[in-house]
Structures are given as C-alpha cells and as structure tokens.
C-alpha positions as CSV (number, residue, x, y, z in Angstrom):
1,X,34.0,21.3,41.3
2,X,36.6,21.2,39.0
3,X,39.7,23.7,38.9
4,X,38.6,27.1,37.2
5,X,35.0,26.9,38.4
6,X,34.0,29.5,40.3
7,X,32.5,28.6,43.7
8,X,29.0,30.2,44.6
9,X,29.0,33.1,46.8
10,X,27.6,32.6,50.1
11,X,24.4,34.6,51.2
12,X,25.2,37.6,53.2
13,X,24.6,37.5,57.0
14,X,21.8,39.8,56.6
15,X,20.3,39.4,53.2
16,X,17.1,41.5,53.5
17,X,19.5,44.6,54.6
18,X,22.1,43.8,51.8
19,X,19.0,43.4,49.1
20,X,17.6,47.0,50.3
21,X,21.2,48.5,49.8
22,X,21.5,47.1,46.5
23,X,17.8,48.4,45.4
24,X,18.7,51.8,46.8
25,X,22.1,51.9,45.2
26,X,23.9,52.3,48.6
27,X,26.5,49.7,48.2
28,X,29.9,50.4,47.1
29,X,30.5,49.3,43.5
30,X,32.7,46.2,44.4
31,X,30.0,45.3,46.9
32,X,27.2,45.5,44.2
33,X,29.1,43.6,41.7
34,X,29.6,40.9,44.3
35,X,26.2,40.7,45.3
36,X,25.1,40.8,41.5
37,X,27.1,37.8,40.9
38,X,25.7,36.1,44.0
39,X,22.2,36.4,43.0
40,X,22.9,34.6,39.7
41,X,23.1,31.5,41.4
42,X,20.5,32.5,44.5
43,X,16.9,32.6,43.9
44,X,16.2,33.7,47.5
45,X,18.4,36.8,47.3
46,X,17.1,37.5,43.7
47,X,13.6,37.3,45.1
48,X,14.6,39.8,47.8
49,X,15.8,42.4,45.3
50,X,12.7,42.1,43.3
51,X,10.4,42.5,46.2
52,X,12.4,45.5,47.4
53,X,12.4,47.0,43.8
54,X,8.8,46.6,43.5
55,X,8.2,48.3,46.6
56,X,10.5,51.3,45.9
57,X,8.9,51.8,42.4
58,X,5.4,51.8,43.8
59,X,6.4,54.4,46.6
60,X,8.1,56.5,44.0
61,X,4.9,56.2,42.0
62,X,2.8,57.1,45.1
63,X,4.8,60.3,45.9
64,X,4.9,61.3,42.1
65,X,0.8,61.0,42.0
66,X,0.7,63.0,45.6
67,X,3.0,65.8,44.3
68,X,0.9,66.2,41.3
69,X,-2.2,66.7,43.4
70,X,-0.3,69.4,45.7
71,X,0.4,67.0,48.7
72,X,3.5,67.5,50.2
73,X,5.7,64.7,50.3
74,X,8.6,65.6,52.4
75,X,9.1,63.8,56.0
76,X,7.6,65.5,58.9
77,X,9.8,67.1,61.2
78,X,10.7,65.0,64.3
79,X,11.0,66.8,67.8
80,X,14.3,65.9,69.4
81,X,14.3,64.7,72.9
82,X,16.0,68.0,74.0
83,X,13.3,70.2,72.5
C-alpha cells in the first residue's frame, strides 16, 4: 500500500454482535463510525448488518400490526428465582 492509503479495518472479534449493536444503534458514535468505515470494504459485515436490519424491520412491522388489532406486545413478566 502506498503512503496515505488507509488500511482496511479488521473484522471485529464478534461480527454478529457488532452488526446487531450497529442496527440497534447501541454503539458509541465513534464505534459506529469505525464499523461503518469497515463495512465499506467488508461484504461479510455489510451482509450481517443487512440481515439484522431486515429482521428488526420485520419485527417492528409485526408489532405494529398486532397493536393495531389490540394484541399486547409487551414482553411477559418473568418470575425471578427468588419468588
């Protein structure tokens, strides 16, 4: 590589978790920017993000549809081991 050419960023150690966090907007701004730059050169991570994005959109649409029919969409209460 010539001087001044940016080196490609390596895939994160846990690419699925990073892609999910990116889609759910749970990364810090600098982490999101770094991952976005990485995805510009990494088809695998880009595909992971596209898959998670499609899933999240489908779940949001399903929840909206169910709410429109009066079906509660909040998670069930979980009993703790102490109760």
